[in-house]
Chimera marker file (.cmm) of the C-alpha trace (Angstrom):
<marker_set name="trace">
<marker id="1" x="31.382" y="3.804" z="-9.842" r="1" g="1" b="0" radius="0.5"/>
<marker id="2" x="28.850" y="4.567" z="-12.618" r="1" g="1" b="0" radius="0.5"/>
<marker id="3" x="25.255" y="5.102" z="-12.779" r="1" g="1" b="0" radius="0.5"/>
<marker id="4" x="24.311" y="1.499" z="-13.449" r="1" g="1" b="0" radius="0.5"/>
<marker id="5" x="26.612" y="0.173" z="-10.464" r="1" g="1" b="0" radius="0.5"/>
<marker id="6" x="25.002" y="2.805" z="-8.154" r="1" g="1" b="0" radius="0.5"/>
<marker id="7" x="21.451" y="1.854" z="-9.078" r="1" g="1" b="0" radius="0.5"/>
<marker id="8" x="22.233" y="-1.951" z="-8.467" r="1" g="1" b="0" radius="0.5"/>
<marker id="9" x="23.831" y="-0.926" z="-5.119" r="1" g="1" b="0" radius="0.5"/>
<marker id="10" x="20.559" y="1.026" z="-4.339" r="1" g="1" b="0" radius="0.5"/>
<marker id="11" x="18.431" y="-1.987" z="-5.362" r="1" g="1" b="0" radius="0.5"/>
<marker id="12" x="20.211" y="-4.344" z="-3.112" r="1" g="1" b="0" radius="0.5"/>
<marker id="13" x="20.071" y="-1.875" z="-0.190" r="1" g="1" b="0" radius="0.5"/>
<marker id="14" x="16.272" y="-1.360" z="-0.903" r="1" g="1" b="0" radius="0.5"/>
<marker id="15" x="15.757" y="-5.250" z="-0.914" r="1" g="1" b="0" radius="0.5"/>
<marker id="16" x="17.904" y="-5.643" z="2.362" r="1" g="1" b="0" radius="0.5"/>
<marker id="17" x="15.695" y="-2.872" z="3.931" r="1" g="1" b="0" radius="0.5"/>
<marker id="18" x="12.458" y="-4.516" z="2.978" r="1" g="1" b="0" radius="0.5"/>
<marker id="19" x="13.613" y="-7.807" z="4.490" r="1" g="1" b="0" radius="0.5"/>
<marker id="20" x="14.675" y="-6.029" z="7.586" r="1" g="1" b="0" radius="0.5"/>
<marker id="21" x="11.417" y="-4.324" z="8.378" r="1" g="1" b="0" radius="0.5"/>
<marker id="22" x="9.282" y="-7.355" z="7.733" r="1" g="1" b="0" radius="0.5"/>
<marker id="23" x="9.211" y="-8.226" z="11.381" r="1" g="1" b="0" radius="0.5"/>
<marker id="24" x="7.807" y="-4.684" z="12.199" r="1" g="1" b="0" radius="0.5"/>
<marker id="25" x="5.031" y="-5.158" z="9.680" r="1" g="1" b="0" radius="0.5"/>
<marker id="26" x="4.032" y="-8.658" z="11.084" r="1" g="1" b="0" radius="0.5"/>
<marker id="27" x="3.925" y="-7.086" z="14.474" r="1" g="1" b="0" radius="0.5"/>
<marker id="28" x="1.292" y="-4.444" z="13.303" r="1" g="1" b="0" radius="0.5"/>
<marker id="29" x="-0.495" y="-7.036" z="11.336" r="1" g="1" b="0" radius="0.5"/>
<marker id="30" x="-0.870" y="-9.407" z="14.527" r="1" g="1" b="0" radius="0.5"/>
<marker id="31" x="-2.762" y="-6.641" z="16.074" r="1" g="1" b="0" radius="0.5"/>
<marker id="32" x="-5.541" y="-6.819" z="13.336" r="1" g="1" b="0" radius="0.5"/>
<marker id="33" x="-8.545" y="-8.967" z="13.097" r="1" g="1" b="0" radius="0.5"/>
<marker id="34" x="-8.307" y="-9.174" z="9.489" r="1" g="1" b="0" radius="0.5"/>
<marker id="35" x="-6.707" y="-12.012" z="7.569" r="1" g="1" b="0" radius="0.5"/>
<marker id="36" x="-4.107" y="-11.247" z="5.038" r="1" g="1" b="0" radius="0.5"/>
<marker id="37" x="-6.262" y="-11.551" z="1.929" r="1" g="1" b="0" radius="0.5"/>
<marker id="38" x="-8.740" y="-9.375" z="3.204" r="1" g="1" b="0" radius="0.5"/>
<marker id="39" x="-6.005" y="-6.814" z="4.274" r="1" g="1" b="0" radius="0.5"/>
<marker id="40" x="-4.315" y="-6.875" z="1.009" r="1" g="1" b="0" radius="0.5"/>
<marker id="41" x="-7.646" y="-6.104" z="-0.645" r="1" g="1" b="0" radius="0.5"/>
<marker id="42" x="-8.354" y="-3.162" z="1.646" r="1" g="1" b="0" radius="0.5"/>
<marker id="43" x="-5.013" y="-1.628" z="1.182" r="1" g="1" b="0" radius="0.5"/>
<marker id="44" x="-5.568" y="-1.811" z="-2.689" r="1" g="1" b="0" radius="0.5"/>
<marker id="45" x="-8.937" y="-0.320" z="-2.158" r="1" g="1" b="0" radius="0.5"/>
<marker id="46" x="-7.721" y="2.457" z="0.138" r="1" g="1" b="0" radius="0.5"/>
<marker id="47" x="-5.219" y="3.486" z="-2.491" r="1" g="1" b="0" radius="0.5"/>
<marker id="48" x="-7.880" y="4.315" z="-5.010" r="1" g="1" b="0" radius="0.5"/>
<marker id="49" x="-10.856" y="6.579" z="-5.030" r="1" g="1" b="0" radius="0.5"/>
<marker id="50" x="-13.085" y="3.780" z="-5.898" r="1" g="1" b="0" radius="0.5"/>
<marker id="51" x="-12.873" y="0.585" z="-7.988" r="1" g="1" b="0" radius="0.5"/>
<marker id="52" x="-14.991" y="-2.370" z="-8.948" r="1" g="1" b="0" radius="0.5"/>
<marker id="53" x="-14.771" y="-6.089" z="-8.356" r="1" g="1" b="0" radius="0.5"/>
<marker id="54" x="-13.122" y="-6.998" z="-11.815" r="1" g="1" b="0" radius="0.5"/>
<marker id="55" x="-10.426" y="-4.185" z="-11.402" r="1" g="1" b="0" radius="0.5"/>
<marker id="56" x="-9.652" y="-5.489" z="-7.765" r="1" g="1" b="0" radius="0.5"/>
<marker id="57" x="-9.293" y="-8.943" z="-9.109" r="1" g="1" b="0" radius="0.5"/>
<marker id="58" x="-7.051" y="-7.844" z="-11.778" r="1" g="1" b="0" radius="0.5"/>
<marker id="59" x="-4.949" y="-5.949" z="-9.164" r="1" g="1" b="0" radius="0.5"/>
<marker id="60" x="-4.737" y="-9.061" z="-7.032" r="1" g="1" b="0" radius="0.5"/>
<marker id="61" x="-4.126" y="-11.256" z="-10.027" r="1" g="1" b="0" radius="0.5"/>
<marker id="62" x="-7.085" y="-13.472" z="-9.032" r="1" g="1" b="0" radius="0.5"/>
<marker id="63" x="-10.578" y="-14.189" z="-10.642" r="1" g="1" b="0" radius="0.5"/>
<marker id="64" x="-13.488" y="-11.887" z="-9.677" r="1" g="1" b="0" radius="0.5"/>
<marker id="65" x="-15.042" y="-15.081" z="-8.036" r="1" g="1" b="0" radius="0.5"/>
<marker id="66" x="-12.068" y="-15.324" z="-5.829" r="1" g="1" b="0" radius="0.5"/>
<marker id="67" x="-12.580" y="-11.699" z="-4.592" r="1" g="1" b="0" radius="0.5"/>
<marker id="68" x="-16.280" y="-12.025" z="-3.932" r="1" g="1" b="0" radius="0.5"/>
<marker id="69" x="-15.840" y="-13.793" z="-0.765" r="1" g="1" b="0" radius="0.5"/>
<marker id="70" x="-13.279" y="-11.420" z="0.457" r="1" g="1" b="0" radius="0.5"/>
<marker id="71" x="-15.482" y="-8.513" z="-0.358" r="1" g="1" b="0" radius="0.5"/>
<marker id="72" x="-18.440" y="-10.099" z="1.384" r="1" g="1" b="0" radius="0.5"/>
<marker id="73" x="-16.313" y="-10.519" z="4.637" r="1" g="1" b="0" radius="0.5"/>
<marker id="74" x="-14.966" y="-6.954" z="4.526" r="1" g="1" b="0" radius="0.5"/>
<marker id="75" x="-18.560" y="-5.432" z="3.868" r="1" g="1" b="0" radius="0.5"/>
<marker id="76" x="-19.707" y="-7.500" z="6.938" r="1" g="1" b="0" radius="0.5"/>
<marker id="77" x="-17.040" y="-6.127" z="9.097" r="1" g="1" b="0" radius="0.5"/>
<marker id="78" x="-17.917" y="-2.596" z="8.030" r="1" g="1" b="0" radius="0.5"/>
<marker id="79" x="-14.600" y="-2.006" z="6.492" r="1" g="1" b="0" radius="0.5"/>
<marker id="80" x="-15.942" y="-1.761" z="2.681" r="1" g="1" b="0" radius="0.5"/>
<marker id="81" x="-18.973" y="-0.448" z="1.091" r="1" g="1" b="0" radius="0.5"/>
<marker id="82" x="-20.591" y="-1.500" z="-2.243" r="1" g="1" b="0" radius="0.5"/>
<marker id="83" x="-22.832" y="0.631" z="-4.233" r="1" g="1" b="0" radius="0.5"/>
<marker id="84" x="-24.051" y="0.696" z="-7.730" r="1" g="1" b="0" radius="0.5"/>
<marker id="85" x="-22.697" y="2.546" z="-10.611" r="1" g="1" b="0" radius="0.5"/>
<marker id="86" x="-25.299" y="5.074" z="-11.588" r="1" g="1" b="0" radius="0.5"/>
<marker id="87" x="-24.290" y="4.974" z="-15.161" r="1" g="1" b="0" radius="0.5"/>
<marker id="88" x="-24.131" y="1.233" z="-15.474" r="1" g="1" b="0" radius="0.5"/>
<marker id="89" x="-25.998" y="-0.873" z="-13.048" r="1" g="1" b="0" radius="0.5"/>
<marker id="90" x="-24.120" y="-4.082" z="-13.950" r="1" g="1" b="0" radius="0.5"/>
<marker id="91" x="-20.913" y="-2.348" z="-12.234" r="1" g="1" b="0" radius="0.5"/>
<marker id="92" x="-20.545" y="-2.279" z="-8.478" r="1" g="1" b="0" radius="0.5"/>
<marker id="93" x="-18.207" y="0.095" z="-6.912" r="1" g="1" b="0" radius="0.5"/>
<marker id="94" x="-16.157" y="-0.845" z="-3.887" r="1" g="1" b="0" radius="0.5"/>
<marker id="95" x="-14.958" y="1.750" z="-1.451" r="1" g="1" b="0" radius="0.5"/>
<marker id="96" x="-13.281" y="1.530" z="2.016" r="1" g="1" b="0" radius="0.5"/>
<marker id="97" x="-15.580" y="2.928" z="4.816" r="1" g="1" b="0" radius="0.5"/>
<marker id="98" x="-14.308" y="5.389" z="7.272" r="1" g="1" b="0" radius="0.5"/>
<marker id="99" x="-13.666" y="2.247" z="9.594" r="1" g="1" b="0" radius="0.5"/>
<marker id="100" x="-11.614" y="0.793" z="6.864" r="1" g="1" b="0" radius="0.5"/>
<marker id="101" x="-9.674" y="3.934" z="6.206" r="1" g="1" b="0" radius="0.5"/>
<marker id="102" x="-9.051" y="4.182" z="9.896" r="1" g="1" b="0" radius="0.5"/>
<marker id="103" x="-7.599" y="0.656" z="9.958" r="1" g="1" b="0" radius="0.5"/>
<marker id="104" x="-5.262" y="1.547" z="7.024" r="1" g="1" b="0" radius="0.5"/>
<marker id="105" x="-4.319" y="4.737" z="8.631" r="1" g="1" b="0" radius="0.5"/>
<marker id="106" x="-3.449" y="2.791" z="11.948" r="1" g="1" b="0" radius="0.5"/>
<marker id="107" x="-1.283" y="0.611" z="9.983" r="1" g="1" b="0" radius="0.5"/>
<marker id="108" x="0.595" y="3.581" z="8.446" r="1" g="1" b="0" radius="0.5"/>
<marker id="109" x="0.906" y="5.205" z="11.824" r="1" g="1" b="0" radius="0.5"/>
<marker id="110" x="2.405" y="2.037" z="13.330" r="1" g="1" b="0" radius="0.5"/>
<marker id="111" x="4.883" y="1.848" z="10.635" r="1" g="1" b="0" radius="0.5"/>
<marker id="112" x="5.679" y="5.557" z="10.977" r="1" g="1" b="0" radius="0.5"/>
<marker id="113" x="6.375" y="4.897" z="14.742" r="1" g="1" b="0" radius="0.5"/>
<marker id="114" x="8.662" y="1.916" z="13.950" r="1" g="1" b="0" radius="0.5"/>
<marker id="115" x="10.518" y="4.088" z="11.364" r="1" g="1" b="0" radius="0.5"/>
<marker id="116" x="11.103" y="6.962" z="13.748" r="1" g="1" b="0" radius="0.5"/>
<marker id="117" x="12.585" y="4.419" z="16.362" r="1" g="1" b="0" radius="0.5"/>
<marker id="118" x="14.795" y="3.083" z="13.770" r="1" g="1" b="0" radius="0.5"/>
<marker id="119" x="15.958" y="6.567" z="12.434" r="1" g="1" b="0" radius="0.5"/>
<marker id="120" x="16.987" y="7.568" z="15.927" r="1" g="1" b="0" radius="0.5"/>
<marker id="121" x="19.852" y="5.345" z="15.304" r="1" g="1" b="0" radius="0.5"/>
<marker id="122" x="20.922" y="7.410" z="12.439" r="1" g="1" b="0" radius="0.5"/>
<marker id="123" x="23.246" y="10.621" z="12.573" r="1" g="1" b="0" radius="0.5"/>
<marker id="124" x="21.906" y="13.990" z="11.497" r="1" g="1" b="0" radius="0.5"/>
<marker id="125" x="24.078" y="13.790" z="8.461" r="1" g="1" b="0" radius="0.5"/>
<marker id="126" x="22.722" y="10.453" z="7.403" r="1" g="1" b="0" radius="0.5"/>
<marker id="127" x="19.179" y="11.634" z="7.936" r="1" g="1" b="0" radius="0.5"/>
<marker id="128" x="19.749" y="14.672" z="5.705" r="1" g="1" b="0" radius="0.5"/>
<marker id="129" x="21.319" y="12.509" z="3.045" r="1" g="1" b="0" radius="0.5"/>
<marker id="130" x="18.318" y="10.124" z="3.339" r="1" g="1" b="0" radius="0.5"/>
<marker id="131" x="15.932" y="13.011" z="3.046" r="1" g="1" b="0" radius="0.5"/>
<marker id="132" x="17.735" y="14.237" z="-0.002" r="1" g="1" b="0" radius="0.5"/>
<marker id="133" x="17.565" y="10.910" z="-1.694" r="1" g="1" b="0" radius="0.5"/>
<marker id="134" x="13.947" y="10.024" z="-0.821" r="1" g="1" b="0" radius="0.5"/>
<marker id="135" x="13.002" y="13.495" z="-2.181" r="1" g="1" b="0" radius="0.5"/>
<marker id="136" x="14.736" y="12.478" z="-5.422" r="1" g="1" b="0" radius="0.5"/>
<marker id="137" x="12.998" y="9.249" z="-5.616" r="1" g="1" b="0" radius="0.5"/>
<marker id="138" x="9.594" y="10.521" z="-5.096" r="1" g="1" b="0" radius="0.5"/>
<marker id="139" x="10.164" y="13.155" z="-7.790" r="1" g="1" b="0" radius="0.5"/>
<marker id="140" x="11.393" y="10.371" z="-10.181" r="1" g="1" b="0" radius="0.5"/>
<marker id="141" x="8.264" y="8.113" z="-9.228" r="1" g="1" b="0" radius="0.5"/>
<marker id="142" x="5.971" y="11.078" z="-10.048" r="1" g="1" b="0" radius="0.5"/>
<marker id="143" x="7.595" y="11.727" z="-13.255" r="1" g="1" b="0" radius="0.5"/>
<marker id="144" x="7.604" y="8.093" z="-14.238" r="1" g="1" b="0" radius="0.5"/>
<marker id="145" x="3.949" y="7.833" z="-13.489" r="1" g="1" b="0" radius="0.5"/>
<marker id="146" x="2.895" y="10.633" z="-15.449" r="1" g="1" b="0" radius="0.5"/>
<marker id="147" x="4.964" y="9.558" z="-18.413" r="1" g="1" b="0" radius="0.5"/>
<marker id="148" x="3.504" y="6.075" z="-18.298" r="1" g="1" b="0" radius="0.5"/>
<marker id="149" x="0.018" y="6.884" z="-17.109" r="1" g="1" b="0" radius="0.5"/>
<marker id="150" x="0.343" y="4.996" z="-13.962" r="1" g="1" b="0" radius="0.5"/>
<marker id="151" x="-0.948" y="7.646" z="-11.467" r="1" g="1" b="0" radius="0.5"/>
<marker id="152" x="-3.551" y="5.656" z="-9.377" r="1" g="1" b="0" radius="0.5"/>
<link id1="1" id2="2" r="1" g="1" b="0" radius="0.2"/>
<link id1="2" id2="3" r="1" g="1" b="0" radius="0.2"/>
<link id1="3" id2="4" r="1" g="1" b="0" radius="0.2"/>
<link id1="4" id2="5" r="1" g="1" b="0" radius="0.2"/>
<link id1="5" id2="6" r="1" g="1" b="0" radius="0.2"/>
<link id1="6" id2="7" r="1" g="1" b="0" radius="0.2"/>
<link id1="7" id2="8" r="1" g="1" b="0" radius="0.2"/>
<link id1="8" id2="9" r="1" g="1" b="0" radius="0.2"/>
<link id1="9" id2="10" r="1" g="1" b="0" radius="0.2"/>
<link id1="10" id2="11" r="1" g="1" b="0" radius="0.2"/>
<link id1="11" id2="12" r="1" g="1" b="0" radius="0.2"/>
<link id1="12" id2="13" r="1" g="1" b="0" radius="0.2"/>
<link id1="13" id2="14" r="1" g="1" b="0" radius="0.2"/>
<link id1="14" id2="15" r="1" g="1" b="0" radius="0.2"/>
<link id1="15" id2="16" r="1" g="1" b="0" radius="0.2"/>
<link id1="16" id2="17" r="1" g="1" b="0" radius="0.2"/>
<link id1="17" id2="18" r="1" g="1" b="0" radius="0.2"/>
<link id1="18" id2="19" r="1" g="1" b="0" radius="0.2"/>
<link id1="19" id2="20" r="1" g="1" b="0" radius="0.2"/>
<link id1="20" id2="21" r="1" g="1" b="0" radius="0.2"/>
<link id1="21" id2="22" r="1" g="1" b="0" radius="0.2"/>
<link id1="22" id2="23" r="1" g="1" b="0" radius="0.2"/>
<link id1="23" id2="24" r="1" g="1" b="0" radius="0.2"/>
<link id1="24" id2="25" r="1" g="1" b="0" radius="0.2"/>
<link id1="25" id2="26" r="1" g="1" b="0" radius="0.2"/>
<link id1="26" id2="27" r="1" g="1" b="0" radius="0.2"/>
<link id1="27" id2="28" r="1" g="1" b="0" radius="0.2"/>
<link id1="28" id2="29" r="1" g="1" b="0" radius="0.2"/>
<link id1="29" id2="30" r="1" g="1" b="0" radius="0.2"/>
<link id1="30" id2="31" r="1" g="1" b="0" radius="0.2"/>
<link id1="31" id2="32" r="1" g="1" b="0" radius="0.2"/>
<link id1="32" id2="33" r="1" g="1" b="0" radius="0.2"/>
<link id1="33" id2="34" r="1" g="1" b="0" radius="0.2"/>
<link id1="34" id2="35" r="1" g="1" b="0" radius="0.2"/>
<link id1="35" id2="36" r="1" g="1" b="0" radius="0.2"/>
<link id1="36" id2="37" r="1" g="1" b="0" radius="0.2"/>
<link id1="37" id2="38" r="1" g="1" b="0" radius="0.2"/>
<link id1="38" id2="39" r="1" g="1" b="0" radius="0.2"/>
<link id1="39" id2="40" r="1" g="1" b="0" radius="0.2"/>
<link id1="40" id2="41" r="1" g="1" b="0" radius="0.2"/>
<link id1="41" id2="42" r="1" g="1" b="0" radius="0.2"/>
<link id1="42" id2="43" r="1" g="1" b="0" radius="0.2"/>
<link id1="43" id2="44" r="1" g="1" b="0" radius="0.2"/>
<link id1="44" id2="45" r="1" g="1" b="0" radius="0.2"/>
<link id1="45" id2="46" r="1" g="1" b="0" radius="0.2"/>
<link id1="46" id2="47" r="1" g="1" b="0" radius="0.2"/>
<link id1="47" id2="48" r="1" g="1" b="0" radius="0.2"/>
<link id1="48" id2="49" r="1" g="1" b="0" radius="0.2"/>
<link id1="49" id2="50" r="1" g="1" b="0" radius="0.2"/>
<link id1="50" id2="51" r="1" g="1" b="0" radius="0.2"/>
<link id1="51" id2="52" r="1" g="1" b="0" radius="0.2"/>
<link id1="52" id2="53" r="1" g="1" b="0" radius="0.2"/>
<link id1="53" id2="54" r="1" g="1" b="0" radius="0.2"/>
<link id1="54" id2="55" r="1" g="1" b="0" radius="0.2"/>
<link id1="55" id2="56" r="1" g="1" b="0" radius="0.2"/>
<link id1="56" id2="57" r="1" g="1" b="0" radius="0.2"/>
<link id1="57" id2="58" r="1" g="1" b="0" radius="0.2"/>
<link id1="58" id2="59" r="1" g="1" b="0" radius="0.2"/>
<link id1="59" id2="60" r="1" g="1" b="0" radius="0.2"/>
<link id1="60" id2="61" r="1" g="1" b="0" radius="0.2"/>
<link id1="61" id2="62" r="1" g="1" b="0" radius="0.2"/>
<link id1="62" id2="63" r="1" g="1" b="0" radius="0.2"/>
<link id1="63" id2="64" r="1" g="1" b="0" radius="0.2"/>
<link id1="64" id2="65" r="1" g="1" b="0" radius="0.2"/>
<link id1="65" id2="66" r="1" g="1" b="0" radius="0.2"/>
<link id1="66" id2="67" r="1" g="1" b="0" radius="0.2"/>
<link id1="67" id2="68" r="1" g="1" b="0" radius="0.2"/>
<link id1="68" id2="69" r="1" g="1" b="0" radius="0.2"/>
<link id1="69" id2="70" r="1" g="1" b="0" radius="0.2"/>
<link id1="70" id2="71" r="1" g="1" b="0" radius="0.2"/>
<link id1="71" id2="72" r="1" g="1" b="0" radius="0.2"/>
<link id1="72" id2="73" r="1" g="1" b="0" radius="0.2"/>
<link id1="73" id2="74" r="1" g="1" b="0" radius="0.2"/>
<link id1="74" id2="75" r="1" g="1" b="0" radius="0.2"/>
<link id1="75" id2="76" r="1" g="1" b="0" radius="0.2"/>
<link id1="76" id2="77" r="1" g="1" b="0" radius="0.2"/>
<link id1="77" id2="78" r="1" g="1" b="0" radius="0.2"/>
<link id1="78" id2="79" r="1" g="1" b="0" radius="0.2"/>
<link id1="79" id2="80" r="1" g="1" b="0" radius="0.2"/>
<link id1="80" id2="81" r="1" g="1" b="0" radius="0.2"/>
<link id1="81" id2="82" r="1" g="1" b="0" radius="0.2"/>
<link id1="82" id2="83" r="1" g="1" b="0" radius="0.2"/>
<link id1="83" id2="84" r="1" g="1" b="0" radius="0.2"/>
<link id1="84" id2="85" r="1" g="1" b="0" radius="0.2"/>
<link id1="85" id2="86" r="1" g="1" b="0" radius="0.2"/>
<link id1="86" id2="87" r="1" g="1" b="0" radius="0.2"/>
<link id1="87" id2="88" r="1" g="1" b="0" radius="0.2"/>
<link id1="88" id2="89" r="1" g="1" b="0" radius="0.2"/>
<link id1="89" id2="90" r="1" g="1" b="0" radius="0.2"/>
<link id1="90" id2="91" r="1" g="1" b="0" radius="0.2"/>
<link id1="91" id2="92" r="1" g="1" b="0" radius="0.2"/>
<link id1="92" id2="93" r="1" g="1" b="0" radius="0.2"/>
<link id1="93" id2="94" r="1" g="1" b="0" radius="0.2"/>
<link id1="94" id2="95" r="1" g="1" b="0" radius="0.2"/>
<link id1="95" id2="96" r="1" g="1" b="0" radius="0.2"/>
<link id1="96" id2="97" r="1" g="1" b="0" radius="0.2"/>
<link id1="97" id2="98" r="1" g="1" b="0" radius="0.2"/>
<link id1="98" id2="99" r="1" g="1" b="0" radius="0.2"/>
<link id1="99" id2="100" r="1" g="1" b="0" radius="0.2"/>
<link id1="100" id2="101" r="1" g="1" b="0" radius="0.2"/>
<link id1="101" id2="102" r="1" g="1" b="0" radius="0.2"/>
<link id1="102" id2="103" r="1" g="1" b="0" radius="0.2"/>
<link id1="103" id2="104" r="1" g="1" b="0" radius="0.2"/>
<link id1="104" id2="105" r="1" g="1" b="0" radius="0.2"/>
<link id1="105" id2="106" r="1" g="1" b="0" radius="0.2"/>
<link id1="106" id2="107" r="1" g="1" b="0" radius="0.2"/>
<link id1="107" id2="108" r="1" g="1" b="0" radius="0.2"/>
<link id1="108" id2="109" r="1" g="1" b="0" radius="0.2"/>
<link id1="109" id2="110" r="1" g="1" b="0" radius="0.2"/>
<link id1="110" id2="111" r="1" g="1" b="0" radius="0.2"/>
<link id1="111" id2="112" r="1" g="1" b="0" radius="0.2"/>
<link id1="112" id2="113" r="1" g="1" b="0" radius="0.2"/>
<link id1="113" id2="114" r="1" g="1" b="0" radius="0.2"/>
<link id1="114" id2="115" r="1" g="1" b="0" radius="0.2"/>
<link id1="115" id2="116" r="1" g="1" b="0" radius="0.2"/>
<link id1="116" id2="117" r="1" g="1" b="0" radius="0.2"/>
<link id1="117" id2="118" r="1" g="1" b="0" radius="0.2"/>
<link id1="118" id2="119" r="1" g="1" b="0" radius="0.2"/>
<link id1="119" id2="120" r="1" g="1" b="0" radius="0.2"/>
<link id1="120" id2="121" r="1" g="1" b="0" radius="0.2"/>
<link id1="121" id2="122" r="1" g="1" b="0" radius="0.2"/>
<link id1="122" id2="123" r="1" g="1" b="0" radius="0.2"/>
<link id1="123" id2="124" r="1" g="1" b="0" radius="0.2"/>
<link id1="124" id2="125" r="1" g="1" b="0" radius="0.2"/>
<link id1="125" id2="126" r="1" g="1" b="0" radius="0.2"/>
<link id1="126" id2="127" r="1" g="1" b="0" radius="0.2"/>
<link id1="127" id2="128" r="1" g="1" b="0" radius="0.2"/>
<link id1="128" id2="129" r="1" g="1" b="0" radius="0.2"/>
<link id1="129" id2="130" r="1" g="1" b="0" radius="0.2"/>
<link id1="130" id2="131" r="1" g="1" b="0" radius="0.2"/>
<link id1="131" id2="132" r="1" g="1" b="0" radius="0.2"/>
<link id1="132" id2="133" r="1" g="1" b="0" radius="0.2"/>
<link id1="133" id2="134" r="1" g="1" b="0" radius="0.2"/>
<link id1="134" id2="135" r="1" g="1" b="0" radius="0.2"/>
<link id1="135" id2="136" r="1" g="1" b="0" radius="0.2"/>
<link id1="136" id2="137" r="1" g="1" b="0" radius="0.2"/>
<link id1="137" id2="138" r="1" g="1" b="0" radius="0.2"/>
<link id1="138" id2="139" r="1" g="1" b="0" radius="0.2"/>
<link id1="139" id2="140" r="1" g="1" b="0" radius="0.2"/>
<link id1="140" id2="141" r="1" g="1" b="0" radius="0.2"/>
<link id1="141" id2="142" r="1" g="1" b="0" radius="0.2"/>
<link id1="142" id2="143" r="1" g="1" b="0" radius="0.2"/>
<link id1="143" id2="144" r="1" g="1" b="0" radius="0.2"/>
<link id1="144" id2="145" r="1" g="1" b="0" radius="0.2"/>
<link id1="145" id2="146" r="1" g="1" b="0" radius="0.2"/>
<link id1="146" id2="147" r="1" g="1" b="0" radius="0.2"/>
<link id1="147" id2="148" r="1" g="1" b="0" radius="0.2"/>
<link id1="148" id2="149" r="1" g="1" b="0" radius="0.2"/>
<link id1="149" id2="150" r="1" g="1" b="0" radius="0.2"/>
<link id1="150" id2="151" r="1" g="1" b="0" radius="0.2"/>
<link id1="151" id2="152" r="1" g="1" b="0" radius="0.2"/>
</marker_set>
């Protein structure tokens, strides 16, 4: 097997894995009182130090007008805060509140609990191999991000 074939096999396995864990994500999302569009916006905001409406709209691939209502609802729920850019009053920064960060953390913890339960079905050798493989992919992602300026 050559490198290209192994990469194709890994991509196939990653896609199968992603499809297989969807029910666990849905179970976690059901517990929330946040619609999917708001959750998606909150997750993007939580992954950044701060961002503005225009950048969030670009990340979501929608217009700033489409995001305005979503942000209004997140602000009213206490999940996001808006504040002016001191250097340019035309720009409003968006940032998750502590409550918003806690909601994202809760989702991540729920995901981690599911993964622990799933990994209990793996042998020690499989877990060691998975750890080695994930270490390699994290290193590769970080190098790729640095090379292409994709660090968030």
